[in-house]
C-alpha positions in Angstrom: 1.6 56.0 84.9 -0.6 53.0 85.8 -2.7 53.6 82.8 0.4 53.6 80.5 1.6 50.4 82.1 -1.8 48.7 81.5 -1.9 50.0 77.9 1.6 48.7 77.2 0.7 45.3 78.7 -2.5 45.0 76.6 -0.7 46.0 73.4 2.1 43.5 74.0 -0.5 40.9 74.8 -2.4 41.6 71.5 0.8 41.5 69.5 1.6 38.1 71.1 -1.9 36.8 70.2 -1.4 38.0 66.6 2.0 36.1 66.4 0.4 33.0 67.9 -2.5 33.2 65.4 0.0 33.7 62.5 2.1 30.8 63.7 -1.1 28.6 64.0 -2.1 29.7 60.5 1.3 28.8 59.1 1.3 25.4 60.9 -2.2 24.7 59.6 -1.1 25.7 56.0 2.0 23.5 56.1 0.0 20.6 57.5 -2.7 21.2 54.8 0.0 21.2 52.0 1.8 18.2 53.4 -1.3 16.1 54.0 -4.0 17.1 51.7 -1.9 18.4 48.8 0.9 15.9 49.0 -0.1 14.1 45.8 0.2 17.5 43.9 3.5 18.7 45.3 5.4 15.4 45.8 6.2 14.9 42.1 7.3 18.6 41.9 9.6 18.1 44.8 11.1 15.1 43.1 11.6 17.1 39.9 13.6 19.6 41.8 15.9 16.8 43.0 16.0 14.9 39.7 17.4 15.7 36.3 16.1 13.7 33.4 17.5 12.8 29.9 15.5 11.1 27.2 16.4 7.7 25.9 15.1 7.5 22.4 13.0 4.5 21.4 13.9 2.4 18.4 11.6 3.1 15.6 9.7 0.2 14.1 11.2 -1.4 11.0 9.6 -1.6 7.6 9.7 -5.2 6.3 8.7 -6.5 2.9 6.4 -9.5 2.1 9.4 -11.9 2.3 11.0 -10.6 5.4 13.5 -8.2 3.7 14.1 -5.2 5.9 13.6 -2.0 3.9 14.0 0.5 6.8 15.7 -0.1 10.1 17.8 1.8 12.7 21.4 2.4 13.4 22.7 3.1 17.0 24.1 6.6 17.3 24.9 8.8 20.3 23.8 12.2 21.6 26.5 14.1 23.4 25.5 16.6 26.1 27.1 18.4 29.0 25.8 19.4 32.5 27.5 22.7 33.4 27.3 22.3 37.2 29.0 18.9 37.1 32.0 19.9 34.9 35.3 19.8 36.8 37.7 20.7 34.0 36.2 22.9 31.3 39.4 23.0 29.1 39.6 19.2 29.1 36.0 18.8 28.1 36.3 21.4 25.3 39.5 19.8 24.0 38.0 16.3 24.0 34.7 17.3 22.3 36.2 19.6 19.7 38.8 16.9 18.8 36.5 13.8 18.7 33.5 15.6 17.1 35.8 17.4 14.7 34.1 20.7 15.5 35.2 24.3 15.9 36.7 24.7 19.4 35.0 28.1 19.8 31.6 26.7 19.1 32.1 23.8 21.5 33.4 26.3 24.2 30.2 28.4 23.9 28.0 25.3 24.7 30.3 23.9 27.4 30.5 27.2 29.3 26.8 28.0 29.0 25.0 27.8 32.3 22.1 25.5 31.8 20.7 22.4 33.4 21.8 20.3 30.4 23.2 21.4 27.0 23.1 19.2 23.9 26.4 19.4 22.0 25.7 17.1 19.1 23.3 14.4 18.1 23.6 11.6 15.5 27.2 10.9 16.5 28.5 7.6 15.4 28.6 4.8 18.0 32.4 4.5 17.6 33.0 8.2 18.4 30.4 8.2 21.2 32.3 5.2 22.8 35.6 7.1 22.5 34.2 10.2 24.3 32.7 7.9 27.0 36.1 6.4 27.6 37.5 9.8 28.7 35.2 9.6 31.8 35.0 13.4 32.0 32.7 14.7 34.7 29.7 16.5 33.3 29.8 14.9 29.9 26.9 12.6 29.1 26.9 10.2 26.1 23.4 8.7 25.5 22.6 6.0 22.9 20.2 7.2 20.3 18.8 5.9 17.0 19.1 7.1 13.4 16.9 5.8 10.6 18.8 3.5 8.2 17.7 2.4 4.7 19.8 -0.5 3.6 19.0 0.0 -0.1 19.3 3.8 0.0 17.1 5.2 -2.9 15.0 2.0 -3.6 11.3 3.0 -3.2 12.4 6.3 -1.7 9.2 8.1 -2.5 7.1 5.3 -1.1 9.0 4.6 2.0 9.7 8.2 2.9 12.1 9.3 5.6 12.3 10.8 9.0 13.5 14.1 10.4 15.9 14.9 13.1 13.4 14.0 15.8 12.8 10.6 14.2 9.3 11.6 13.1 8.1 10.4 9.6 8.0 13.2 7.0 6.7 11.6 3.8 5.5 8.2 2.5 4.9 5.2 4.7 7.1 6.7 7.4 4.6 9.6 7.7 1.4 7.6 7.0 2.1 5.0 9.7 4.2 7.2 12.0 1.9 6.4 15.0 2.6 2.7 14.7 6.3 3.0 14.0 7.1 5.4 16.8 7.9 3.9 20.1 7.7 5.2 23.6 10.8 7.1 24.7 12.5 6.2 28.0 14.3 8.4 30.5 17.5 8.5 32.6 16.9 10.1 36.0 19.8 11.4 38.0 19.6 12.8 41.6 21.3 16.1 42.4 21.8 18.3 45.4 20.7 21.9 45.8 23.7 23.1 43.7 22.8 20.7 40.9 25.7 18.4 41.6 24.9 14.7 40.9 24.7 12.5 43.9 26.6 9.5 42.7 25.7 7.4 45.7 22.1 7.4 44.5 23.1 6.4 40.9 20.8 6.6 37.9 17.3 5.4 37.5 16.5 4.1 34.0 13.0 4.0 32.5 13.6 1.8 29.5 12.2 2.9 26.1 9.6 0.8 24.3 10.4 0.1 20.6 7.9 0.9 17.9 6.0 -1.9 16.1 7.4 -3.2 12.8 5.4 -2.5 9.7 5.0 -5.4 7.3 4.2 -4.3 3.8 3.1 -5.9 0.5 6.2 -4.5 -1.3 8.5 -7.1 -2.7 12.2 -6.1 -2.7 13.1 -8.3 -5.7 10.3 -6.9 -7.8 11.1 -3.3 -6.6 14.7 -3.8 -7.5 14.1 -5.2 -11.0 11.3 -2.7 -11.8 13.6 0.2 -10.8 16.4 -1.1 -12.9 14.0 -1.3 -15.9 12.7 2.2 -15.3 16.2 3.7 -15.2 17.2 1.8 -18.2 14.1 3.0 -20.1 14.7 6.6 -19.0 18.3 6.4 -20.3 17.5 4.6 -23.6 14.8 7.1 -24.5 16.3 10.2 -22.8 13.0 10.5 -20.9 12.5 13.1 -18.1 10.8 10.5 -15.8 9.4 7.0 -15.7 6.7 5.7 -13.4 5.8 2.1 -12.8 3.2 0.4 -10.6 3.1 -3.4 -10.1 0.1 -4.7 -8.1 -2.2 -7.7 -7.5 -5.5 -6.8 -9.3 -7.4 -9.3 -7.2 -6.8 -7.7 -3.8 -5.0 -4.4 -4.4 -1.6 -5.3 -2.9 1.1 -3.2 -4.4 4.4 -5.1 -5.1 6.3 -2.1 -6.4 5.8 1.6 -7.0 8.6 3.2 -8.9 9.2 6.9 -9.6 12.5 7.6 -11.3 14.6 9.5 -10.7 14.5 8.5 -7.1 16.5 10.3 -4.3 18.8 9.1 -1.6 17.1 8.2 1.7 20.3 8.5 3.6 20.7 12.1 2.5 17.2 13.3 1.5 17.8 17.0 1.9 20.8 17.3 -0.5 19.8 18.5 -4.0 21.8 17.8 -7.2 24.7 20.2 -7.7 22.9 22.1 -10.4 20.6 23.6 -7.8 23.3 25.0 -5.5 22.9 28.5 -6.7 19.2 28.7 -6.0 17.7 30.7 -3.1 16.6 28.8 0.0 12.9 29.2 -1.0 13.7 27.8 -4.5 15.7 24.9 -3.0 12.7 24.0 -0.7 10.5 23.8 -3.8 13.0 21.6 -5.6 13.1 19.3 -2.6 9.4 19.0 -2.6 9.5 18.1 -6.3 12.3 15.6 -5.7 10.2 13.9 -2.9 7.0 13.9 -4.8 5.4 10.5 -5.5 4.1 11.2 -9.0 2.3 7.8 -9.1 -0.2 9.1 -6.7 0.3 12.9 -6.5 0.4 13.9 -10.2 -2.2 13.5 -12.9 -1.7 12.9 -16.6 -3.8 12.4 -19.8 -4.1 8.6 -20.1 -4.7 8.5 -23.8 -5.7 5.2 -25.4 -5.3 3.2 -22.2 -8.6 4.9 -21.2 -10.3 3.1 -24.1 -10.5 0.2 -21.6 -12.9 2.3 -19.5 -14.9 3.3 -22.6 -15.1 -0.3 -23.7 -16.3 -1.4 -20.3 -19.0 1.2 -20.2 -20.2 0.4 -23.7 -20.4 -3.3 -23.0 -22.3 -2.7 -19.7 -24.7 -0.4 -21.6 -25.0 -2.9 -24.4 -24.3 -0.3 -27.1 -21.8 -2.4 -28.9 -21.1 -6.0 -29.8 -17.8 -7.6 -30.6 -18.7 -8.4 -34.2 -20.3 -5.0 -35.0 -18.9 -3.5 -38.1 -17.3 0.0 -38.3 -15.5 2.0 -41.0 -12.5 4.2 -40.3 -11.3 6.6 -43.1 -8.7 8.3 -40.9 -10.9 10.8 -39.1 -14.3 11.7 -37.8 -16.1 15.1 -37.7 -18.0 15.9 -34.5 -20.0 19.1 -34.9 -17.5 21.3 -36.8 -14.4 19.7 -35.3 -12.4 17.1 -37.3 -10.7 14.5 -35.1 -8.0 12.3 -36.6 -7.2 8.7 -36.0 -3.6 7.9 -35.2 -3.6 6.1 -38.5 -4.4 9.0 -40.8 -5.0 6.8 -43.8 -7.7 5.0 -41.8 -8.3 1.3 -40.8 -11.0 0.7 -43.3 -13.7 -1.8 -42.4 -13.3 -3.4 -39.0 -15.3 -5.1 -36.3 -15.2 -3.8 -32.8 -12.7 -6.5 -31.7 -10.3 -5.2 -34.3 -11.1 -1.6 -33.5 -9.7 -2.0 -30.0 -6.8 -4.1 -31.3 -6.1 -1.2 -33.7 -6.8 1.5 -31.0 -9.1 3.3 -33.6 -10.1 6.7 -32.3 -13.2 7.2 -34.5 -14.8 4.0 -33.3 -14.4 5.0 -29.6 -15.7 8.4 -30.3 -18.8 6.8 -31.7 -19.2 4.7 -28.6 -18.9 7.8 -26.4 -21.6 9.6 -28.4 -23.8 6.5 -28.2 -23.5 6.5 -24.5 -24.1 10.2 -24.1 -22.4 12.4 -21.5 -24.8 11.7 -18.7 -24.7 7.9 -19.0 -21.0 8.0 -19.5 -20.5 10.0 -16.3 -22.8 7.6 -14.5 -20.4 4.8 -15.4 -17.5 6.9 -14.3 -19.2 7.1 -10.9 -20.0 3.4 -11.0 -16.3 2.6 -11.7 -15.4 5.0 -8.9 -12.7 6.7 -11.0 -13.6 10.3 -10.4 -12.4 10.6 -6.9 -9.4 9.0 -5.1 -8.5 5.4 -4.7 -7.8 5.6 -1.0 -4.3 4.2 -1.3 -2.5 4.3 2.0 0.0 6.9 1.1 -0.2 10.7 1.8 -0.7 13.2 -0.9 -3.0 11.4 -3.3 -4.6 13.6 -6.0 -8.1 13.2 -7.5 -9.2 12.9 -11.1 -9.5 16.2 -13.0 -12.6 15.9 -15.2 -15.0 18.2 -17.0 -18.2 19.1 -15.1 -21.0 17.3 -16.7 -22.8 20.5 -17.7 -19.8 21.6 -19.7 -19.5 18.4 -21.7 -20.7 18.9 -25.3 -20.3 16.5 -28.2 -16.6 17.5 -28.8 -15.6 17.2 -25.2 -17.4 13.8 -25.0 -15.5 12.7 -28.1 -12.1 13.5 -26.7 -12.9 11.9 -23.3 -13.8 8.7 -25.1 -10.3 8.1 -26.3 -8.5 9.5 -23.2 -7.9 13.2 -23.8 -8.9 16.5 -22.3 -9.0 15.2 -18.7 -6.4 13.8 -16.3 -6.1 11.1 -13.6 -3.3 9.6 -11.5 -1.4 6.5 -12.5 -2.7 4.7 -9.3 -6.2 5.6 -10.3 -5.7 4.1 -13.8 -4.1 1.0 -12.4 -6.8 0.5 -9.8 -9.8 1.1 -12.2 -8.4 -1.3 -14.8 -7.7 -3.9 -12.0 -11.3 -3.5 -10.9 -12.6 -4.0 -14.4 -10.6 -7.1 -15.3 -10.7 -9.0 -11.9 -14.4 -10.0 -12.3 -15.8 -6.5 -11.5 -14.9 -5.8 -7.9 -13.5 -2.4 -7.0 -10.4 -3.0 -4.8 -8.4 -0.6 -2.6 -4.8 -0.3 -3.6 -2.6 -0.6 -0.5 0.9 -1.4 0.9 0.5 -1.9 4.7 -0.4 -5.4 5.7 0.1 -5.7 9.5 2.2 -4.6 12.4 4.2 -6.8 14.8 6.1 -6.1 18.0 9.8 -7.0 18.4 8.8 -10.5 19.7 7.2 -11.1 16.3 3.7 -11.1 17.7 1.0 -9.6 15.5 -0.4 -6.4 16.9 -2.6 -5.0 14.2 -3.9 -6.2 10.8 -4.9 -3.6 8.2 -8.1 -4.5 6.4 -9.3 -3.1 3.0 -12.9 -3.8 2.2 -14.0 -4.2 -1.4 -15.6 -1.0 -2.6 -18.5 -2.6 -4.5 -19.1 -3.9 -8.0 -18.0 -2.0 -11.1 -19.1 -4.3 -14.0 -20.7 -7.7 -14.4 -18.5 -10.8 -14.5 -19.6 -11.2 -18.1 -18.4 -7.8 -19.1 -15.1 -8.4 -17.2 -14.6 -11.7 -19.0 -15.2 -10.0 -22.4 -12.9 -7.2 -21.5 -10.1 -9.6 -20.6 -10.6 -11.4 -24.0 -10.4 -8.1 -25.9 -7.3 -6.9 -24.1 -5.7 -10.3 -24.7 -6.3 -9.8 -28.5 -4.7 -6.3 -28.3 -1.5 -8.0 -27.1 -1.8 -11.1 -29.2 -2.3 -9.4 -32.5 -2.9 -5.7 -32.0 -0.9 -2.6 -31.0 0.3 -4.2 -27.8 2.1 -7.2 -29.4 5.4 -5.9 -28.0 4.0 -6.8 -24.6 3.9 -10.5 -25.3 5.7 -12.9 -23.0 6.6 -16.4 -24.2 4.6 -19.1 -22.3 2.1 -16.6 -20.8 -1.1 -15.0 -22.0 -1.0 -11.3 -21.5 -3.7 -8.7 -21.9 -3.1 -5.0 -22.1 -3.5 -1.6 -23.8 -1.1 0.9 -25.3 -1.3 4.7 -25.3 0.5 7.7 -26.7 -0.7 11.0 -25.5 0.4 14.5 -26.3 1.4 16.7 -23.3 -0.1 20.1 -22.8 0.1 22.5 -24.4 -0.9 20.8 -27.7 1.8 21.2 -30.3 4.6 21.2 -27.8 6.1 18.1 -29.3 6.2 16.4 -26.0 4.5 13.0 -25.4 3.7 10.5 -22.8 4.1 6.8 -23.8 2.4 4.2 -21.6 1.2 0.6 -21.4 -0.9 -1.2 -18.9 -0.8 -5.0 -18.9 -1.9 -8.0 -16.9 -1.2 -11.7 -16.7 -2.4 -14.4 -17.1 -5.1 -12.8 -19.3 -7.8 -15.3 -18.3 -7.2 -15.0 -14.6 -5.1 -11.9 -13.8 -2.7 -12.3 -10.9 -0.4 -9.3 -11.6 -1.0 -6.0 -13.3 1.6 -3.4 -14.3 1.5 0.1 -15.7 4.5 1.9 -17.1 4.4 5.6 -18.0 7.3 7.3 -19.9 7.4 11.1 -19.8 8.9 13.1 -22.7 10.8 10.3 -24.5 13.0 11.6 -27.3 12.9 10.1 -30.8 10.3 7.3 -30.9 7.5 8.0 -28.5 4.8 5.4 -29.2 3.5 3.4 -26.3 3.3 0.2 -28.2 6.9 0.6 -29.3 8.7 1.7 -26.2 6.4 1.1 -23.2 4.9 -2.3 -24.0 8.4 -4.0 -24.1 9.2 -2.7 -20.6 6.1 -4.6 -19.2 7.1 -7.6 -21.3 10.6 -7.7 -19.7 9.1 -7.2 -16.3 6.6 -10.0 -16.6 9.2 -12.3 -18.2 11.1 -12.1 -14.9 8.5 -11.7 -12.2 5.8 -14.1 -13.4 7.9 -17.2 -12.7 9.2 -15.6 -9.5 5.6 -15.2 -8.3 5.0 -18.9 -9.0 2.7 -18.3 -12.0 3.1 -21.3 -14.2 3.6 -21.1 -17.9 0.9 -22.3 -20.1 1.5 -25.4 -22.1 
């Protein structure tokens, strides 16, 4: 009996020790967590007691060279409900379905859903949001938000781009400079009890958002507006499928306007024309991508005779031609066993090189290409930096599509010489010509200039270094003289502007497949001819009826220059 008592005592004592040890361990653990792990668990403890809602930051504006706002923000509201705080579900459902003009059943599903916070609708107008706020319904939250706003709707739509539902840039400048335009979202912190009920006595803690920086660009609203009007008028007059126009400063690469018509509505960028309503969702997605596509940088075309500017520059640099050298054109030239016609099938007869470029004579330029030879010609393409991309600060730029050198025989070389059998982008054409007529410096085309905060203080300046020399100043001067003659007395005479000297080159190229009866008419011009301050290229796709570049494209640049040269402060010549 005594042994049993001693055994029971010892067992009880051991169990007691175990409890004491367990208690000591738990105390030690709690102390460790409270003291040594406080920095880790304290924020998590706060999170349990706090509920947060985002306050969207205002996106930076896009502002043109004169201070005109091209992209801004409108204040809208996001409506949410917190289920645990709702006191009268029916009143909330009635209010939201009425004010948001939404199906009562759909609103009821969201209101009755048990969640920490449920978004009912975003992008609600400020007026409607304020009305809902005035009901003062428990559990209903109305937070101010921002929606992107484009004051001029479709103007420069494919350049500016637009934002998605999360206010993130999707295409164009909005996408390229998204990191500068996006601000830092703020937060609203509310304190709740264990049941998730808001503790009103503690109120709300606001962490204010930080607005994104404003993007200042080289675009000029007035030039954009007028160029767009001209492009639409041209498309209508000639029943063309599309018209592209680029206006830029050939000295530094600043782009004043980049037009792609038809443009699309920036306020409703996902809506397609009615004719596409019957398409499948996949087909609609493809059509949207086509609608948004900036063809000035993303699509290539055969430049035709405007490329004779490049052939001329290479020939002058290589010293394989002089201005007074005599040629004879009988209407065609045979290369190997292929007969290639001049646009004037009866021929130009005897002509010096100056008149050959004024007449845009194909046989003469074929001879220049053959004199240069494929390898040397391609060396100049590399020197002019026209085989790659320009580096324009917009997403989606395409590169030049050119034959491989080893595949270029005499016939291919002949067609390249007058701008056929290869393709490049309009921005590449404009940039290369700018670099040849500005004294011979390869410039980088660009739109962004700088960013500033909302106080107007400069934050970042974008720099674009010159990309090296393309041709000598002497060659550049000669080229300007020749292109002035083209407009003064040659095929580009419809590009003349009273009181100004204009240089330029026309082109009419046949679209693939050959024999389709579809053409591209284009003209590239600059002024003043002796000291170019502005360059413009216009490309008209599939014009009906008359399709010659000198007849329908040159007058467009003439009209453009007639209006924008005085506007830019370029004085008339006496």
